[in-house]
N, C-alpha and C positions, 0 to 999 in steps of 0.2 A: 530147099526150107532142111535143115540138118533132122535126122529122125532122134528119136528119145535115146536110142542106142548111142548115135555118133553124138549126140551132146553130154549124155553122160560121161561118154569117152574124153570128150573135150574138156569137161569140165575138173575131171580126173586130171587130168594131163598140166591143164592151168595150176589147178591147187598143186600139185607136183613140183612144178615149177618152181612156184612161188615161194613154196615149202624149202627148196633147195638152194632159192637165193637168198633166202630169210635166213638159213644156215651159213652161208656162204659171207655174207653180210656179216652174221655174229662172228666168223671165224677172223674176218679181216680184222674188224674191231677190238677182239682180242690180242691179233699179231701187233695191231699198231699200238696197242697199250701196253704188249708184252713184251717191247721191247726193256721195260723196266717194270722191275717188280717193286710195289709200293707199301712199304713195312710200317708198322705202326704198333702201338704196345698202350693198354691202359696205361695212365698215368698215378700211377700208386708210387713213384715220387717226384719230385722236380723236374722240367724239363730239362735242364742241363745235365743232372744225373741221370736221365735217360737217354741221352745223345752220348756221354759219357759210356754206358755200359751197352748199348745194342749196337753201336757205329759198327765196331771190331765184326759182329757178328753179319753186320750187311755187308761189311766186306768180303767175310770168308764165303758167304751165299753168290755174291757174285762171281768170284772166282770159281765156286762148284758148279754153279747152274750156266755160267758162260754170258751173262746178261745183265745189265747195270740196275743196282738194287738202291732204292733212295728210301730212308729211316726218316721219317716226319711225326714228333709228338704231336697229341691233339690234345685240347684243353682239359676234358672231364671224361669219365667213364662212358658215359651215353654217347658223346662222342665217336667214342672206339668203336660201339655197338653199332652206329648208322654208317658210319666209313665202310666196316664190309657188308652190313646188309644191303646198301645202295653202291657196292663196287665201287666206293672211292679211292678203297686201298686193296691189297691182294692179299695179305699175310698180316694175322692180327697175334699179337700176345696177349689172350685172354685171362682174367680170373675165371673159375669156374663158375661162379653167377653170371659173369658178364658171357659167358659163352651159351647159358641157359638163354638170356636176354637175346640174345643175337638168333640164338635156334628158333625160338620162339616168333622173332619179328619177321623172319625170314620164311616161315612156314616150312622150317626143318630143312633149310638148304645150307646149313653151316658145318662144315667138316673139319673135326679135330684131327690135327696129323701126328702131333708128339709133346709130349709131357716132361719133366725132368723126374728123373728117378725121385726126387724128393716130393712130388704132386701127386704120388700114390699113396702117402701117408702123410700128409700135410696136418699142421697144427696154428691154432691162433695162439697167443699168450694176451693173460689181462699184466697190467702195470699200475702201480700206485707210488706214491712215495714212500721212504720205509718206514718213516715218523707219522703216516696217516694212522695207523691202527687196524687198515684192510690189508687182510690175511685170506679172506675167503672171499666165493662170491654173496654170500648172504650181508655181508658187510658192504655192498655197495648200495643197500637200501639207505634213502634219503641222501645218498652223496651225488656228486656231480659226474657224469660218466662221457666219456666221448668214444664214438666210433671215429674210422676212417670215411670213405665215402659210403653214400648208400648203397650201392652197385657192388661194394667191394665184399668178395667169399670171407675172405680172413678176417678183412676189419670190420665187416658188420653182418652178412648173414648168419656165418656159423657160432659166433659169438652171441649173439640175438637167440640163435636155435637152442644154444645151449642152456642160457638165462632161462630161456621158456622152460626147457625141462626140469630147470631148477625150482621154476614157479615163480620164478621173479619177471615182473613185465615191466620194461624200461620206462614207457611213459606213465604209467602208474606207480611204481618204487621208485626210481631215481628222481632225484630234486630236478635234476637238467638232464637233459639229452643232447650231445653236440655232435656235431659230423666235421672231422678237422679236412675231410678231403683226400688225405695222402698217408701214408703210415709214419713219413719223418714230420709230418706236423702233428700228428698224433704224439708221437713222444715228445714233442716239443711241447705240448698242450699240459703234458703231466709234470715232464719237467718246469715249466715257470709257474706250475701252480694255478692255473686257469681252471683244469679240471682235476678231480681226487685220484680219477682214474681212469683208464682207456682200453682199449683190444684191438691188436694189432697183430698182422704176418708174423710168425715166428722167425724164418730168416733175415726180415729185415730187423728185428730188435736184436737177434744173433751179429749180425753185420754192424749195428753200430756199439755192441758191446766189445766185439772183437778189435775195432778201430779205436776206441777207447772215445767215443762221442756222446757216451752216456757213464754216468757216476752211477756204479749201482749199489754204494753204500749210500745214496740218494733215492734213485728210483729202482724198482725191482720188478721181476714179476712173482704175483703169488698163486697165480691160477693159469695151467695150461690144458687147454681142450682134448679130449679123444682126435684121432686121426682124420682124414677124410679126404677126398679127391680136390686137385685144384688145377692150377694153372696150365693150359697148355697152347701150342699155335694152331692157328684157326686159319682155313680159307672158306672161299664161297664155292658150292657142289658146281658153279658154271666155270670156274676154272677147268683145262683140261685136265682128264687124268694124270696124263703122261709129269705134266707139270709137277702138279701133287705130289707124284710119287718121287720126284727128282729133290724137290723141297724136303720131303720126308728124309729121303735116303741122304740127302745132308745134313739134316740135323742128326741124326742117327750117328752119323761117320764123325760126330766128333769126340775126338780120342784123349784122353785126360793123358795119356804118354806122352802126346804132341805138346810139345810148349807152349805153339801158337795157341792150337786146341784149347789148353789148358787156361789158359787165360781167359778167352772166349767164356768158356764154362765157369771160372771164378767170377767174373764177372755179371753172370746170369744166376748167380748162385747158386750153380748147378753141379750135381757129381758127373752126370751124362744126361743124354736123352733118351726115351724109352719110347716104344709105339703107344697109342691110346686109343679108346674108341667113343663110340658116343654113350655107350650105356656105363660108362664109369661116372657120367654128370648126372645121371636120372635122379640120386637120392639126393642131390645138390637141388634139383627141379622141386623135389618134394618136399626137402625142409624150406625152400621159399616158398614154397605154396602154405605149408602150416604155419610159417610165421608172417603170413598176409603179406609178402612181397611182392606175388605173383596175382 
């Protein structure tokens, strides 16, 4: 019969063996899926646009990391959150609010790696038809107004936050509150007259204007919000630290002086990528809580 000390020692050895086996299996599982880096983004635009914009970046990451990189769009913002929380993807382009949602859903296990320089001082815009008589936030009272996705930072959370700060409660003060689901659809809703005004990402608006996809004589900006932190590339904390660092280094190495890199940055509406940190998104979490969205 084993003594108590020997039994205790045996149990500790068995537990240690079990833990080592679990870690080994975990590492093996990652290695098996780690041959492919699975990437997605929040669907702020149509799937065809996402593929056009992010496939060159996926190809760049494949070369930089020496592994296959697959980019696959998802149907909606919550799907992007759940995909990373459940580790069905490895790298996600989140808005600030979806990063906050994913971090809360995962118990603080989401790591932001890099953001565009523009995301350190991001803004939203409110647009309306130029003959609508809408020239200020107060003019939205009694009107039909659209946001983007309910989970969008620049298309919902922060515009709502600034409306509340101005004493305007959308559900109380607007005739109708709509959600388009994506920034390009938001613009279309105003252009077509389905809504009187709408809020969206300033970089999408600028892109539409630069590409002559919207006539600013017909529809234009009447209010631009103060700046806030926004988008980032995030991974799950269970990703090996060395791979996290390699991905981060690859993003930060994109050089606008390099023509190939410049095209990737242009498609991502970025000047360059810079490091980010969890603290940058605490203000968004507070705003979401104040707006009753968390």
